[in-house]
C-alpha positions as CSV (number, residue, x, y, z in Angstrom):
1,M,33.7,-3.6,-14.4
2,I,34.1,-0.7,-12.2
3,R,30.4,-0.4,-11.7
4,D,30.4,-3.7,-9.7
5,Y,31.9,-1.8,-6.8
6,F,28.9,0.5,-6.4
7,E,25.4,0.2,-5.2
8,D,22.4,2.5,-5.5
9,F,20.9,2.6,-2.0
10,S,18.3,5.2,-3.0
11,R,16.2,2.5,-4.6
12,Y,14.3,-0.4,-3.0
13,T,16.6,-3.3,-2.3
14,C,17.1,-5.6,-5.3
15,A,15.0,-3.3,-7.6
16,H,17.8,-2.7,-10.1
17,D,16.3,-4.2,-13.3
18,H,15.2,-2.2,-16.3
19,Y,11.5,-1.4,-16.7
20,G,11.2,-3.6,-19.8
21,S,12.4,-6.8,-18.2
22,A,10.8,-6.2,-14.7
23,D,7.9,-8.2,-13.4
24,A,7.1,-5.7,-10.8
25,V,7.4,-1.9,-10.9
26,I,7.9,0.2,-7.7
27,V,6.8,3.8,-7.7
28,G,7.1,6.4,-4.9
29,L,4.2,8.8,-4.3
30,P,5.5,11.5,-2.0
31,F,2.2,13.3,-1.4
32,D,0.7,14.6,1.8
33,G,-1.3,17.5,0.6
34,T,-4.5,16.6,2.5
35,T,-2.9,15.5,5.8
36,S,-5.0,16.7,8.7
37,H,-2.7,15.9,11.7
38,H,1.0,15.5,11.3
39,P,2.5,16.2,7.9
40,G,5.5,14.3,6.6
41,T,4.3,11.3,4.7
42,R,5.9,12.8,1.6
43,F,9.1,11.5,3.0
44,G,7.7,8.0,3.4
45,P,8.9,6.5,0.1
46,A,12.5,7.5,0.6
47,A,12.4,6.2,4.2
48,I,10.9,2.8,3.2
49,R,13.5,2.4,0.5
50,A,16.4,3.2,2.8
51,A,15.0,0.8,5.5
52,S,14.6,-1.9,2.9
53,W,18.4,-2.3,2.9
54,T,18.3,-3.2,6.6
55,V,15.8,-6.0,6.0
56,E,17.0,-9.3,4.7
57,T,15.9,-10.2,1.2
58,Y,14.9,-13.7,2.2
59,S,11.6,-14.5,3.9
60,P,11.7,-17.5,6.2
61,D,7.9,-17.5,6.3
62,L,7.6,-17.8,2.6
63,S,10.9,-19.6,1.8
64,K,11.5,-17.1,-1.0
65,D,14.0,-14.4,-1.8
66,L,13.9,-11.0,-3.5
67,V,17.1,-11.7,-5.3
68,D,15.2,-14.2,-7.4
69,L,12.7,-11.6,-8.7
70,S,13.0,-9.0,-11.5
71,L,12.1,-5.6,-9.9
72,C,12.3,-2.1,-11.2
73,D,12.1,1.0,-9.0
74,L,11.1,4.1,-11.0
75,M,11.7,6.3,-7.9
76,D,9.3,9.1,-7.0
77,M,6.6,10.6,-9.3
78,A,7.0,14.3,-9.7
79,V,4.5,16.2,-7.7
80,Y,3.3,19.4,-9.4
81,G,0.1,21.1,-10.4
82,T,-3.1,20.5,-8.5
83,Q,-4.0,17.4,-6.6
84,E,-6.4,16.5,-9.4
85,E,-3.6,16.7,-12.0
86,F,-1.2,14.6,-9.9
87,F,-3.9,12.0,-9.3
88,R,-4.5,11.8,-13.1
89,N,-0.8,11.1,-13.5
90,I,-0.9,8.4,-10.9
91,R,-3.9,6.9,-12.6
92,T,-2.2,6.9,-16.0
93,V,1.0,5.3,-14.7
94,A,-0.8,2.6,-12.7
95,G,-2.9,1.7,-15.7
96,E,0.0,1.5,-18.1
97,V,2.1,-0.6,-15.8
98,A,-0.8,-3.0,-15.1
99,A,-1.7,-3.2,-18.8
100,E,1.8,-4.4,-19.6
101,G,1.3,-7.3,-17.2
102,K,3.6,-6.0,-14.5
103,K,2.7,-5.8,-10.8
104,V,2.1,-2.3,-9.5
105,V,3.8,-1.5,-6.2
106,A,3.3,2.0,-4.7
107,L,5.0,3.5,-1.7
108,G,3.2,6.4,0.0
109,G,2.6,9.1,0.8
110,E,-0.8,9.6,2.4
111,H,-3.6,7.1,1.8
112,S,-5.5,9.3,-0.7
113,V,-3.1,8.1,-3.4
114,T,-4.8,4.6,-3.3
115,Y,-7.8,6.0,-5.2
116,P,-6.1,6.9,-8.5
117,L,-4.0,3.7,-8.2
118,V,-7.2,1.6,-8.0
119,Q,-8.7,3.6,-10.8
120,G,-5.8,2.9,-13.1
121,V,-5.5,-0.8,-12.3
122,K,-9.2,-1.3,-12.9
123,E,-9.1,0.5,-16.2
124,A,-6.3,-1.8,-17.3
125,L,-7.5,-5.2,-15.9
126,G,-11.3,-4.9,-15.4
127,D,-13.2,-5.2,-12.2
128,L,-11.1,-5.9,-9.1
129,T,-11.3,-6.6,-5.4
130,V,-9.7,-4.2,-3.0
131,L,-8.4,-5.6,0.4
132,C,-7.8,-2.7,2.8
133,F,-5.9,-2.8,6.1
134,D,-6.5,0.5,7.9
135,A,-7.3,1.8,11.4
136,H,-9.7,4.5,10.0
137,L,-12.9,4.0,8.1
138,D,-12.1,6.9,5.6
139,L,-15.7,6.8,4.4
140,R,-16.4,10.6,4.5
141,D,-17.8,12.0,1.3
142,E,-15.7,15.1,1.8
143,Y,-13.3,16.4,4.5
144,L,-12.5,20.0,4.9
145,G,-14.1,20.6,1.5
146,N,-12.0,18.1,-0.3
147,R,-13.5,14.9,-1.8
148,L,-10.0,13.5,-2.5
149,S,-8.9,13.8,1.1
150,H,-7.1,10.9,2.8
151,A,-10.3,10.7,5.0
152,C,-12.4,9.9,1.9
153,V,-10.3,7.3,0.2
154,A,-12.4,4.3,1.1
155,R,-15.6,6.2,-0.1
156,R,-13.9,7.0,-3.4
157,C,-12.6,3.4,-3.9
158,L,-16.1,2.1,-3.4
159,E,-17.2,4.3,-6.3
160,V,-14.6,2.4,-8.4
161,T,-15.6,-1.1,-7.2
162,P,-18.1,-2.5,-4.7
163,H,-15.7,-5.3,-3.9
164,F,-14.0,-3.5,-1.1
165,Y,-13.0,-5.3,2.1
166,H,-11.8,-3.3,5.1
167,F,-10.1,-4.9,8.0
168,G,-8.5,-3.7,11.3
169,V,-10.7,-0.6,11.5
170,R,-11.2,1.1,14.9
171,S,-11.8,4.8,14.2
172,G,-14.3,6.9,12.4
173,E,-17.1,9.4,13.0
174,A,-20.7,8.3,13.8
175,E,-21.9,8.8,10.3
176,E,-19.1,6.6,8.9
177,W,-19.9,3.8,11.3
178,R,-23.6,3.9,10.3
179,L,-22.5,3.6,6.6
180,A,-20.0,0.8,7.5
181,E,-22.9,-1.3,8.7
182,K,-23.9,-1.8,5.1
183,L,-20.4,-2.6,3.9
184,Q,-17.8,-5.3,4.3
185,V,-16.0,-3.8,7.3
186,S,-14.4,-5.6,10.2
187,R,-12.6,-4.4,13.3
188,R,-10.4,-7.5,13.3
189,L,-7.9,-8.8,10.8
190,P,-8.9,-11.3,8.2
191,G,-8.8,-15.0,9.0
192,R,-8.3,-17.9,6.6
193,E,-12.0,-18.2,5.8
194,D,-12.2,-14.5,5.0
195,I,-9.3,-14.7,2.5
196,E,-10.5,-18.0,1.0
197,A,-13.9,-16.3,0.3
198,I,-12.2,-13.2,-1.2
199,L,-9.9,-15.3,-3.4
200,A,-12.9,-17.5,-4.5
201,E,-14.3,-14.4,-6.2
202,D,-11.5,-14.9,-8.8
203,R,-11.0,-11.2,-9.5
204,P,-7.7,-9.3,-9.7
205,L,-6.7,-8.3,-6.2
206,Y,-5.4,-4.9,-5.0
207,V,-4.1,-4.7,-1.4
208,T,-3.6,-1.4,0.4
209,V,-1.9,-1.3,3.7
210,D,-2.2,1.8,5.8
211,I,0.6,1.4,8.3
212,D,-1.6,2.9,11.1
213,V,-3.6,-0.4,11.1
214,L,-0.9,-1.4,13.6
215,D,-0.8,-0.3,17.2
216,P,1.4,2.8,17.6
217,A,3.7,0.7,19.8
218,F,4.7,-1.1,16.6
219,A,4.4,1.7,14.1
220,P,4.9,5.1,15.8
221,G,6.0,6.8,12.6
222,T,2.5,7.6,11.2
223,G,0.6,10.9,11.1
224,A,-2.7,9.7,12.7
225,P,-1.7,7.0,15.2
226,E,-4.7,5.1,16.6
227,P,-4.3,3.1,19.9
228,G,-5.7,-0.4,20.2
229,G,-4.2,-1.9,17.0
230,V,-2.6,-5.1,16.2
231,S,1.0,-6.2,16.4
232,S,3.4,-6.3,13.5
233,R,3.5,-10.2,13.7
234,E,-0.3,-10.3,13.6
235,L,-0.4,-8.2,10.5
236,L,2.3,-10.3,8.7
237,Q,0.4,-13.5,9.6
238,A,-2.8,-12.0,8.1
239,L,-0.9,-11.0,4.9
240,H,0.6,-14.4,4.6
241,L,-2.9,-15.9,4.1
242,L,-2.6,-14.3,0.6
243,R,0.2,-16.7,-0.4
244,E,-2.3,-18.6,-2.6
245,A,-3.3,-15.5,-4.4
246,G,-0.5,-15.8,-6.9
247,D,-1.1,-13.9,-10.2
248,R,-4.4,-12.5,-8.8
249,L,-2.4,-10.2,-6.6
250,V,-1.8,-7.6,-9.3
251,A,-1.0,-4.5,-7.2
252,F,-0.5,-3.2,-3.7
253,D,0.5,-0.1,-1.8
254,V,2.0,0.7,1.6
255,V,1.1,4.1,2.8
256,E,1.1,6.6,5.7
257,V,4.7,6.2,6.9
258,C,5.6,9.5,8.4
259,P,9.3,9.8,9.2
260,P,9.0,13.1,11.2
261,C,6.9,11.1,13.7
262,E,9.2,8.2,13.7
263,H,11.3,6.6,16.5
264,G,14.4,5.6,14.7
265,T,13.4,3.6,11.6
266,L,10.9,1.2,13.2
267,T,8.0,2.0,11.0
268,A,9.9,2.3,7.8
269,A,11.6,-1.0,8.3
270,L,8.2,-2.7,9.0
271,A,6.7,-1.1,5.8
272,A,9.7,-2.3,3.9
273,K,9.1,-5.8,5.2
274,V,5.4,-5.7,4.4
275,A,6.4,-4.7,0.8
276,R,8.9,-7.6,0.7
277,E,6.3,-10.2,1.7
278,L,3.7,-8.9,-0.7
279,L,6.2,-8.9,-3.5
280,L,7.3,-12.4,-2.8
281,M,3.7,-13.6,-2.7
282,A,2.8,-11.8,-5.9
283,L,5.8,-13.0,-7.9
284,G,7.6,-15.8,-6.0
């Protein structure tokens, strides 16, 4: 057929299946309405998708290939109305996808979008564990008068579930650090014992990766770069500890890729690879 000569490079690589037959559904959330430093994460989903075509579909670390999965990319959600209205739409979509037994995969966009995603997945599947990789505590109750700010996302998620584990953090105001002393927060990445303990809780698992958990040398294309972070290899090694999660890994997001701050396509390619590895672990 003549269609065999054409490819849709606007979608994430290999995500060409129809929604009904897909095991994982990718959605783009091009929102940066509360960004407080460098705007531009609204362009993150498109950049990650484009970069996914430069990353091999096969993972040598997992010995698995995206071509063997059934993936659907619904493209970007329409952003209109107030932030509250958009977040209600995210919550609805995440809940419906999860309720149908499909993996929820979100490409951001700023980190605030994780909150409605977690809400929707929990409503569909019951209580869940959230594993967060982020340089910033994001524990403010409000920021610049907005309780849905990207600087409040961890605080809001904790209102959804107390099972919130935060790794790689190295930035926050004094009040946030005092609150963090009572929470499951670590400045390092998780080790094998950490992941084994989290998986032993036997709850559905949601993983959120804020790309600024990495040192800016490895991920310059982000709106709030924080020096002193980990390398790309260290992050991937930590994520690979989730290979035993299997069906419990029900949803994940990769957020805070900001193409206007980018050097080439380094950060977008890394985000695409993080998504590939999580997809392969969730479905492979």
